[in-house]
C-alpha positions, 0 to 999 in steps of 0.5 A: 500500500502506498504511503503517499498522500495527495492533497487538495492542490494535487501535491503528493506527500510521502509519510513524514513520521515523528520528525515532522515539524508542523506550522498550522495556519488554519484554526480548525486544522490546528485543533484537528492536529491536536485531536490526532495526537500531533500536538507535540509536533505543532511548532507554530500557529496563527493568533486565531488558532485558539483550540484546544484552549488548554494546550494551544497556548504553548505553541508560538504564534507567527501572525494571522491567517493571511499574513505571517512573520516570516522571521518567526516562521524561519526560527521555528524551522517547520518542515511542513505547513498546513494551509487551506485554499479558502483561508490561506492566500496563494502568495503566502503558500508559495512563499512558504514553499519557496523556503523549502517548507512542504505545504499540505493544502486542504479544501473541505467543501462538503461536510463529508469531506471531513473523512478524507481530511482526517485521512490526509493529515493522519497519513502524512503525519502518521496518526492513522489510529487516532484518525480511525476513531475520529472517522467513526465518531464523525460517521456516527454523527453524520448518519444521525443527521442524514438518515432515518424517517425524521432526519435530513432535509425532510425533518422540520420545515425547509428554510431559506437562510441569509447567513451573514459573516461580515459587516461593513460591508455585509458579506454572505456565503454562496452555495458551494461553501462548507457552511452551506453544505452543513446547513443543507443537511437540515434542509436550510438553503443559503440565499444571496450568494454569487456563482462567481464568488464564494463569499460575496459582498451584498446589500441588505435590500428589502427584497433579499430580507423578504426572501429569507425565512431566517437571517443568521448572524455568525459569531465568526469570522466577524464577531456578531453578538446579540447586540448586532442582532438587536440593532438589525431588528431595530433597523429592519422591523419587518425582518426582526423575527427572522434574526438569529445569532449562531455559533460560527465555529460549529457551522464552519469549522471542519475537523473534530469540531464538525462532529459537535457541529452536526449535533448543533444543526440538529438543535437548530432544526428542532428549535425552528420546528417546535 
């Protein structure tokens, strides 16, 4: 059996083994690496890599997800960098590769893409046993949401949802995104997207708000709070009852948090159908 893994960019990666020194530039992937038992090999992270809370603080930060301090990166001597097509600028990934760092690219779009993601990182870094446990836990949660007579899109009423991820300007998610895939498991279809842009800027027009059954304010990447929801309700009284604050980590993070995320969308569906 080949030990070579192929990442989302089509690059081949031989098994690295315990000597790999990993730089993680994606918060959800940092959490996944720790869940795979690879925490001791994670030598660098971004300031937004905050999970697992009780362990990640000992890993040096090199900056943000879009821009890093290359002097700090060089001092940490990583052999591998774990990145994501949506979150990591192509120029940054290229700069890392030019410095001799092997770049492992990820790109989960469907919720089920968590399984090949677990297998990719565990295959590259030698954590197959931990990955099998994660895959089993994920598959169990996924089946609970998607199978059975009262599960999946038939469970409760379908919803057309406007999912807001940013303010000034307002931004949403298009259909071909992980968030939209997660919501689709309970029959919620995102609106306001753009076929050419996965995270487009939008106008909160009366027509768009009227078309939405729900307006969801995500707690990240913009840190929407109940105060923002209250402000929206005051500014748009006709859509006031549609507004909800939702946990952006549980809806947009792949990796181990996706397992809890599957339970979370069940709870959202149940709340709207009660």
